[in-house]
MDAnalysis code that builds the backbone (N, CA, C; Angstrom):
import MDAnalysis as mda
import numpy as np

u = mda.Universe.empty(210, n_residues=70, atom_resindex=np.repeat(np.arange(70), 3), trajectory=True)
u.add_TopologyAttr("name", ["N", "CA", "C"] * 70)
u.add_TopologyAttr("resid", np.arange(1, 71))
u.add_TopologyAttr("resname", ["MET", "SER", "ALA", "PRO", "ASN", "ALA", "PRO", "ARG", "PRO", "GLY", "LEU", "ASP", "TRP", "GLY", "GLY", "LEU", "MET", "ARG", "ALA", "GLY", "ILE", "VAL", "GLY", "ARG", "GLY", "LEU", "LYS", "PRO", "ALA", "GLU", "PHE", "TRP", "ASP", "LEU", "THR", "PRO", "ALA", "GLU", "LEU", "ALA", "LEU", "MET", "LEU", "GLY", "ILE", "ASP", "THR", "GLY", "ALA", "HIS", "ALA", "GLY", "GLY", "ALA", "MET", "SER", "ARG", "ALA", "ARG", "LEU", "ASP", "ALA", "LEU", "MET", "ALA", "ARG", "PHE", "PRO", "ASP", "ALA"])
u.atoms.positions = np.array([
    [0.846, -1.119, -0.168],
    [0.019, -0.036, 0.201],
    [1.027, 1.289, 0.076],
    [0.680, 2.160, -0.934],
    [1.368, 3.433, -0.876],
    [0.744, 4.469, 0.107],
    [1.920, 5.468, 0.330],
    [1.583, 6.457, 1.325],
    [0.397, 7.209, 0.562],
    [-0.538, 8.097, 1.559],
    [-1.499, 8.870, 0.951],
    [-1.222, 9.830, 0.277],
    [0.262, 10.589, 0.279],
    [0.671, 11.673, -0.316],
    [1.569, 11.204, -1.445],
    [1.745, 9.750, -1.712],
    [2.746, 9.396, -2.809],
    [2.041, 10.019, -4.240],
    [2.874, 10.163, -5.065],
    [2.715, 10.619, -6.521],
    [1.934, 9.305, -7.092],
    [0.784, 9.656, -7.952],
    [0.264, 8.412, -8.674],
    [0.457, 8.792, -9.872],
    [0.606, 7.595, -10.805],
    [1.093, 7.926, -12.293],
    [-0.364, 8.219, -13.138],
    [0.096, 8.777, -13.974],
    [-1.200, 9.289, -14.900],
    [-0.874, 10.745, -15.364],
    [-1.975, 11.239, -15.699],
    [-2.018, 12.733, -16.283],
    [-2.036, 13.800, -15.155],
    [-1.230, 14.726, -15.303],
    [-1.211, 15.985, -14.320],
    [-2.268, 16.748, -14.733],
    [-3.651, 16.466, -14.483],
    [-4.547, 17.348, -14.847],
    [-4.660, 18.714, -14.343],
    [-3.958, 19.107, -13.267],
    [-3.836, 20.400, -12.658],
    [-2.869, 21.267, -13.750],
    [-1.899, 20.631, -14.186],
    [-0.844, 21.156, -14.908],
    [-1.286, 21.464, -16.092],
    [-2.187, 20.441, -16.620],
    [-2.720, 20.485, -18.154],
    [-3.638, 21.557, -18.061],
    [-4.547, 21.587, -17.089],
    [-5.581, 22.764, -17.132],
    [-5.101, 24.116, -17.121],
    [-3.820, 24.341, -16.389],
    [-3.051, 25.582, -16.213],
    [-2.676, 25.773, -17.485],
    [-1.857, 24.920, -18.218],
    [-1.349, 25.228, -19.427],
    [-2.419, 25.476, -20.661],
    [-3.606, 24.752, -20.373],
    [-4.565, 25.054, -21.463],
    [-5.335, 26.250, -21.054],
    [-5.831, 26.456, -19.951],
    [-6.701, 27.600, -19.755],
    [-6.071, 28.695, -19.401],
    [-4.939, 28.762, -18.470],
    [-4.031, 29.933, -18.314],
    [-3.068, 30.425, -19.399],
    [-2.576, 29.308, -19.963],
    [-1.336, 29.351, -21.049],
    [-1.969, 29.609, -22.320],
    [-3.092, 28.923, -22.796],
    [-3.526, 29.231, -24.039],
    [-4.910, 29.781, -24.075],
    [-5.402, 30.207, -22.929],
    [-6.584, 31.111, -22.852],
    [-7.911, 30.199, -23.132],
    [-7.948, 29.190, -23.185],
    [-9.040, 28.264, -23.394],
    [-10.119, 28.512, -22.253],
    [-11.456, 28.422, -22.500],
    [-12.376, 28.274, -21.580],
    [-12.633, 26.994, -21.307],
    [-13.127, 26.858, -19.824],
    [-12.955, 25.500, -19.133],
    [-13.705, 24.625, -20.132],
    [-14.982, 24.799, -20.809],
    [-15.578, 24.051, -21.688],
    [-14.606, 23.588, -22.798],
    [-13.967, 24.664, -23.524],
    [-13.067, 24.124, -24.618],
    [-12.208, 23.227, -24.286],
    [-11.450, 23.390, -22.967],
    [-10.602, 22.470, -22.442],
    [-11.015, 21.212, -22.426],
    [-12.210, 21.017, -21.890],
    [-12.773, 19.528, -21.660],
    [-13.303, 18.915, -22.829],
    [-13.528, 19.857, -23.731],
    [-13.967, 19.201, -25.045],
    [-12.990, 18.603, -25.958],
    [-11.521, 18.823, -25.747],
    [-10.576, 18.485, -26.230],
    [-10.480, 16.890, -25.720],
    [-9.647, 16.088, -26.826],
    [-9.214, 14.943, -26.558],
    [-7.790, 15.181, -25.840],
    [-7.216, 14.176, -25.077],
    [-5.813, 14.270, -24.526],
    [-4.832, 14.310, -25.771],
    [-5.237, 13.810, -26.751],
    [-4.269, 13.929, -28.100],
    [-4.363, 15.195, -28.690],
    [-5.429, 15.713, -28.702],
    [-5.717, 17.338, -29.211],
    [-4.790, 18.235, -28.377],
    [-5.202, 18.058, -27.023],
    [-4.376, 18.921, -26.006],
    [-2.897, 18.699, -26.042],
    [-2.591, 17.734, -26.312],
    [-1.135, 17.322, -26.407],
    [-0.483, 18.095, -27.663],
    [-1.228, 17.842, -28.958],
    [-0.794, 18.718, -30.165],
    [-0.830, 20.128, -29.914],
    [-1.938, 20.963, -29.105],
    [-1.921, 22.080, -29.109],
    [-0.935, 22.708, -28.091],
    [-0.232, 21.946, -27.272],
    [0.652, 22.361, -26.130],
    [1.848, 21.993, -26.630],
    [2.151, 21.251, -27.757],
    [3.275, 20.846, -28.270],
    [4.018, 19.675, -27.693],
    [3.114, 18.846, -27.165],
    [3.864, 17.874, -26.273],
    [4.053, 16.763, -27.264],
    [5.144, 16.002, -27.376],
    [5.337, 14.728, -28.378],
    [4.872, 13.477, -27.619],
    [3.671, 12.863, -28.032],
    [3.281, 11.825, -27.136],
    [3.850, 10.326, -27.915],
    [4.616, 10.744, -29.293],
    [5.060, 9.390, -29.729],
    [3.975, 8.674, -30.555],
    [2.802, 9.161, -30.532],
    [1.923, 8.533, -31.398],
    [1.761, 8.693, -32.782],
    [2.924, 9.495, -33.346],
    [3.146, 9.344, -34.897],
    [4.415, 9.013, -35.170],
    [5.070, 8.012, -34.256],
    [6.186, 7.542, -34.454],
    [6.520, 6.784, -35.623],
    [5.272, 6.062, -36.024],
    [5.546, 5.293, -37.096],
    [5.411, 5.808, -38.517],
    [5.378, 7.047, -38.322],
    [5.285, 8.004, -39.556],
    [3.886, 7.871, -40.371],
    [3.786, 8.160, -41.518],
    [2.684, 8.137, -42.452],
    [2.097, 6.722, -42.675],
    [0.690, 6.700, -42.539],
    [0.543, 5.260, -42.803],
    [0.696, 4.745, -44.346],
    [1.149, 3.687, -44.422],
    [1.257, 2.924, -45.746],
    [-0.258, 2.445, -46.330],
    [-0.365, 2.335, -47.505],
    [-1.479, 1.719, -48.088],
    [-1.541, 0.229, -47.736],
    [-0.732, -0.557, -47.589],
    [-0.759, -1.930, -46.913],
    [-1.160, -1.786, -45.559],
    [-0.487, -0.812, -44.898],
    [-1.362, -0.842, -43.343],
    [-2.815, -0.584, -43.403],
    [-3.224, 0.407, -44.262],
    [-4.467, 0.787, -44.106],
    [-5.460, -0.453, -44.729],
    [-4.833, -1.039, -45.762],
    [-5.345, -2.085, -46.146],
    [-5.844, -3.286, -44.897],
    [-4.742, -3.596, -44.393],
    [-4.744, -4.462, -43.071],
    [-5.892, -4.090, -42.164],
    [-5.779, -2.876, -41.733],
    [-6.695, -2.307, -40.651],
    [-8.241, -2.588, -41.367],
    [-8.513, -2.293, -42.699],
    [-9.711, -2.379, -43.230],
    [-10.097, -4.105, -43.338],
    [-9.217, -4.783, -43.444],
    [-9.711, -6.229, -43.394],
    [-9.675, -6.643, -42.104],
    [-9.076, -6.103, -41.012],
    [-9.359, -6.339, -39.748],
    [-10.835, -5.906, -39.234],
    [-11.031, -4.700, -39.508],
    [-12.162, -3.796, -39.189],
    [-13.073, -3.395, -40.312],
    [-13.638, -4.303, -40.990],
    [-14.507, -3.948, -41.945],
    [-15.964, -3.164, -41.591],
    [-16.072, -2.287, -42.687],
    [-17.323, -1.659, -42.363],
    [-18.766, -2.600, -42.489],
    [-19.828, -2.409, -41.697],
    [-20.742, -3.302, -41.736],
    [-21.844, -3.112, -42.859],
])
């Protein structure tokens, strides 16, 4: 069991709110309407989500085969 004041893993919502609302001038509703990926992009945070580069046609075909439209 961890100590009550021990840091917990996850997002620093207080810091993200300060960066978005105070730093970028977002209204609270605008902040909460963003996805974490959109907020990271807006704040210039590299999440590594794009590390694979552009999607190739082969990768798109594989995804379409795996998740076909109904």
